[in-house]
C-alpha angles and dihedrals in degrees: 000000000000135000118249113245116255090244089073092069113084097012113157130215119273117265108232118247128219093023097310114143122241117250137209134184110267107233116221092004108166105166122086105261124233107269118250118244113271120262118268122271095024101146095084092057100054094105091051092052091049087053090054092052091046091049091047093052091045089054092048089052090062093056131091119238090260092050092049090055089058096042096048111067129177114265096239138132090250090062108034092067094053094106129106144169092226122106108271093251088068100037121026118209136208121249137036124324113230095226090060092058131084118254090256091051092049090052090050092047093051090048088064092051092046092051092050099047139062131281100212109123111256092017136066116019094354091057091048089055091049090052090051090048089052089061090054087051090054092047094069096048123100105267101225125160116288121240112292101052121227126012090247090064093248124134123291109282094041117137114295125244119294132226122321117266119233110277145110121310110282096023120143122260117273113287095016127109114200117228121211115276106016147018122321115286110284094357121158116214105221114206131324129126129267111316092011132091119190147152127276117277095032096291122159115305118246097214142349136193126226140127085238094062094082124110135219124197137166113214100204126000113303107243143132089253130054128020127296139150136222113217121188128163154104136169109005092357136089118165120181119173121174125203131192124183091345095310133105110249096172138012096185158131092049120173122189132174138154143202120211105028093219132013143150119238116244096193139030099241092119109357130015116286110268096030112149109224131195102164097187103026093117093051094049094045094049094047092045091052091051094050092045090056094060117107119229090260092049090048090055091055094042099048116099124218092220126082120229124199093171139018114286099221103042126137114329093024098094114160094002096125114155111259094226124050115228137193131046116332114239087227087070092056128090121258090257092051091049088056088054089054090055090045089052091054094048102077090057097040091048089064086079119077111289098256093046091047092053092050095046095047090051090051093047091048091056088057098050093112089066096039123103135207119211135168143178132200124026099332089232097095090223103103139061111280094019101144140176132185137191114198123179138154086283112359121082119175127168128184124183138175120223135182112268121261100203098004093056096172092066142041126251131210137245124181141169131198116197136164119221091219106022109048106132087004091297090292130131090039128106130206110259 
């Protein structure tokens, strides 16, 4: 739906600070990597992790042998990165799709996600459910062409896309490059009913919206020993949580987005009918408060020369942290502003289970002196290409505003939370 900024090309891996080694994705790596050390302050979360394993095994017990084969995926570098924020028609996932499960199996699957995520209202599991409900909201809207008209770049009303090119299931039409979070740039969805975009003549749909089009997978066998990962996601959501010996070793990458920004549910598929949802209100409010606190001089240092119409390190950009940090250093901010930086991190970090979130936020806070704040656009987070970034020795958070796809009179949000050292638990990387 949006082009990646030129800065993305040629980005190098982050150089580790305070004696940490730099990492890179190990191409062709086939052996199970050595597990990263557990995150600090883990002892208080042992019961929670045991609950996750118990919920995972309870869910597996509801599945047929064939379903278990789909749900259980090898813990390998070729699988852990198979997540996306795109609609499934543009980016297939691993694991089981919720809408192909029985109601009891869906309940059991969501119990795993609930046990592994945070309990803070508006974040964690509640935010995941709001994002899923947003897809149900999109599914009942008229599915007209997104801004930009035809894929050829011609005016609206130009001929629609032609036949699919040869490629894997879920690949984009010939000549189109999908952008994270929506349809290909300038694409025109020809035909299809509500919630469904397809090709003329009843050919395969490109993408579809529904709270049922979310996937759950276990990469490795869930247990209190060994290493495994919970992956859950779909449109505007990518959740990746890594465990080792019953402990969380990584809560990232975590992608979140939403369209629309605010809505009221009209059914009870996910949340009770009449529930007012604002999936990323906390994130937007905290980032906006931080940017508003900057003095004119600080704004000058923090503002980037590039323009960003999507997050830089979305799916498929693992390990591609910029080598040099840019923006205004948090060490140059007042104590009150530094508190706003921590507050801006919190809505993302609180998506992890509560004990993990507390530990991570404490670790990130200790590294504030070497953390940077940068932004592009207006700084108001109200217009297309308004963008803000937090980049520390470990924390990496991006938040960007984009033009709406179906709600064309408003923007919608994309965001990514990564950890320089702990994505996928710090595994599948080698010391450079």
